[in-house]
Steps between C-alpha positions, in 0.01 A plus 500: 500500500637842401583729789404859410764644732768303315364642174503857633859470616606332175343781297694767689822303456424458128448874465814595691724215375693552821420309820651768724288780351190279488536401867544864598190596302303223674637582847619143551843338525678377189501149648122512548455609138727219380289250696179621334660472155632153579155388615352620172771322298424179692127547435554515123815285494685759290777757541356853479819707517844462348716575803741708294620856534286676405206275595284387207175310458491155347243426230276354774556810710396729214180299448419506871562875522220558247265253667579619854366849429187354340442265795551773760271738311235227476533435874452870581203533265339190650528642850350829380210327327419274795523796738255694281260207492525456875394843623712785355562619855878507462748534218769713343516743210818647354454818294757652267484869412739784428604718795305806388202329342450307821488826692204617295319174426529286813325747735200467268497119537667363812287661776184352343672167436621474859156584640334233287771233539690561825642147502699546178866582562617762250853529361621785281784485247606836358721547196510616141312328218785264412554390858129437557466301177788281613339450843172399338675261261678325787195483726630747758180704473139402428418803288646827376353837406654679203435642156440258214669319339672290767841362405469173694380193311186296581329795668123549495390862536194682627471862372412748775480839330659721239819687580673791328859616531516880501788717386601742777671815372614790723481853357856558619635221280330639188629851576859382538496287186304744283535850652369672187227247418346427841139593416521340156631168633252492785208572267615225265521253788143572607386448142694176463745375762775395260810390693715606206432863593692437823805321357738766636354487854627304801307199633479341845390138464444179687769234469465227238283206605209721607204486262463880480867522395447228241211698352714817497783318320256363242372853435857627460570218256184574300587869475868422433636734764778443752386668822742690722445312828635696796388255769349152544333369815285207619240732655237660279409752771861619493494563124175696537640711785819570302296589194296741714829671588582548133769233476352323201206348317354170618215251452235434763187276517169686497361258759750627757350845454141378516534303822662780700309671776416865434571446131402849385721669757787271405460572131478875566824478694676310225374702207499834672782536750733251335394589145449139397306406188334159469457378144318199353728331250397412146680166515317169539764377745404777745148357527477159661313272736570434865449132576549224753702202384512150650666176390280335239603146590448530876187451706342838575432506871189665633730751671627607156151499349360723773792742473432541128129554568568776752761660273250513214244664727726761659786604270294625203273709724801651678642594160164637381454219248222243439529164675602182318360275774355248251851402389516204740 
């Protein structure tokens, strides 16, 4: 009979290809790890590792590495399904979302979710789009919230609402770049926000890997301009604050404006005191869909299903958009 603990320890060793690192990662002794591997080799009557330097997997070890992940995933899904059938009084849910998007979206969902399902233990993974897609692919999170399309394979998606990436342009930047054409350039931007008009201006952008940065880079590629990037950061609130101080042009999701408290006062502050202009872009890539993604091949727990339901009910209304609650 296969021991799941042996499989778990084998999988870590197969990933690390180093017993010392694997044992450290598992918080056990190297001798204990070796015993678990030996037990598994006796169970199958094969050698799983070539004890060379560096350590390598045998053909049997490679086959088991693939099957071990499948078996462990199936075990976890079985426990989730049986728990749901039993009473749905306890469980876990791991949510992946970007640092800033979580700040605006999760307060619209989690208080209601916790009130309705107090027995569900919530875990939050924060990162950029690439990191979250990798977490979803490897089963580290149950679902992720991001703009479509998701880069991870075998992901089913539930659209939540439409999203638009705005171009944020400070008056000060236009004046510095075009001192004799300020009014002309600004008027042209309001008529049609063509990024090519701002080719000589500085930009403050998110670092690569973030979906908003990916969209910005695609727009730059479409317009065939090479932006002068004066600063990159992981925090979208930082780029907005720096843009408000006239440091450069940036891109910012409309939803983050819509879900703010005292929206009108905030906009007046930005557009008045800071002299910021918010433009809708005439590029298809700037108009997308916010969605929840989950692994297509895994059992969807009731905890995940209920999270999606509440998200569909609360996020669109917070953003001033119609609900898509019939999507699940």
